[in-house]
C-alpha positions as CSV (number, residue, x, y, z in Angstrom):
1,M,19.9,-0.4,21.8
2,H,21.8,-2.4,24.4
3,T,22.5,-5.9,25.4
4,H,23.2,-7.9,28.5
5,P,25.8,-10.6,27.6
6,G,25.2,-12.5,30.8
7,A,21.5,-12.5,31.5
8,N,18.0,-12.5,30.1
9,E,15.8,-9.5,30.9
10,L,12.2,-9.4,31.9
11,L,10.1,-6.2,31.6
12,L,6.7,-5.9,33.4
13,V,4.7,-2.8,32.7
14,L,3.0,-1.4,35.7
15,H,1.6,1.8,34.2
16,G,1.4,3.2,30.6
17,H,2.6,1.7,27.4
18,I,6.1,0.8,26.4
19,T,7.2,-0.2,22.9
20,A,9.9,-2.8,23.3
21,G,11.8,-5.1,21.0
22,F,14.8,-7.1,20.2
23,I,16.8,-8.4,17.2
24,S,17.2,-12.1,17.2
25,S,20.4,-13.9,16.2
26,D,19.0,-14.5,12.7
27,N,18.3,-10.7,12.4
28,S,14.5,-11.0,12.8
29,V,13.0,-8.1,14.6
30,Y,10.4,-8.6,17.3
31,V,8.6,-5.4,18.5
32,K,5.5,-5.2,20.8
33,T,3.7,-2.4,22.6
34,V,3.6,-3.8,26.1
35,K,0.7,-2.5,28.2
36,K,-0.1,-2.5,31.9
37,G,0.1,-6.0,33.3
38,E,1.9,-7.4,30.3
39,I,5.5,-8.7,30.2
40,M,8.2,-9.1,27.6
41,V,11.4,-11.2,27.8
42,F,14.6,-10.2,26.1
43,P,16.9,-13.2,25.5
44,Q,20.5,-13.1,26.8
45,G,22.9,-11.3,24.6
46,L,20.5,-9.9,22.0
47,L,20.2,-6.2,21.2
48,H,17.0,-4.8,22.6
49,F,15.3,-1.5,23.5
50,Q,12.4,0.0,25.4
51,I,10.7,3.4,24.7
52,N,7.7,5.1,26.2
53,A,4.9,4.6,23.7
54,G,2.3,6.9,25.3
55,K,1.7,10.6,25.8
56,N,2.1,10.3,29.6
57,G,4.7,8.6,31.7
58,A,5.2,4.9,31.9
59,L,6.4,2.8,34.8
60,A,7.9,-0.7,34.5
61,F,9.7,-3.2,36.6
62,V,12.8,-4.8,35.1
63,T,14.6,-7.9,36.4
64,L,17.6,-9.8,35.1
65,S,18.4,-13.5,35.4
66,S,21.9,-13.0,36.8
67,P,23.6,-10.8,39.4
68,N,26.2,-10.1,36.8
69,P,24.3,-9.4,33.6
70,G,26.8,-7.0,32.0
71,L,25.7,-4.1,29.9
72,Q,26.8,-3.0,26.5
73,I,25.2,0.1,25.0
74,L,25.6,0.0,21.2
75,D,26.0,3.8,20.7
76,F,28.8,4.0,23.2
77,A,30.5,0.8,22.0
78,L,30.7,2.2,18.5
79,F,31.2,5.9,19.0
80,A,32.3,6.7,22.6
81,Y,35.6,4.9,22.9
82,N,38.7,4.3,20.8
83,L,37.4,2.2,17.9
84,T,38.8,4.1,14.9
85,T,36.7,6.1,12.6
86,A,38.0,4.0,9.7
87,T,36.9,0.8,11.4
88,V,33.5,2.1,12.2
89,T,33.0,3.4,8.7
90,K,34.1,0.1,7.1
91,T,31.9,-2.1,9.4
92,T,28.7,0.0,9.2
93,F,26.9,1.8,6.4
94,L,27.8,5.2,7.8
95,D,30.0,7.7,6.0
96,E,33.1,9.2,7.7
97,A,31.5,12.6,8.4
98,T,28.6,10.9,10.2
99,V,30.9,8.7,12.3
100,K,33.1,11.7,13.2
101,K,30.0,13.7,14.2
102,L,28.7,10.9,16.4
103,K,32.1,10.4,18.0
104,A,32.3,14.1,18.8
105,V,28.9,14.0,20.5
106,L,29.7,10.8,22.5
107,G,33.3,11.6,23.3
108,G,35.0,9.0,21.1
109,I,38.5,9.3,19.7
110,G,40.2,8.0,16.6
């Protein structure tokens, strides 16, 4: 899961199948398996993802609506930096042991 705070993203699948989706500002989830020749647009600032949905490789073209789209990867934002374990535990539904384990994997402190 990641977001681009400064741009919309457009995904065009050239080969294979990619399951893609985003979470809207009202927490509705939109997921689609995008096939060759199809597109999907991810609105600016919304959490979104793309994963290979086939047994073979997939190829896609991605473009962003700004030269400065920004990038925030959810896992790193929560677990790789100095957001304290107590804060992450209180603001998610994760227990302290899980948060510490994820911080250890991603290099976070606190």
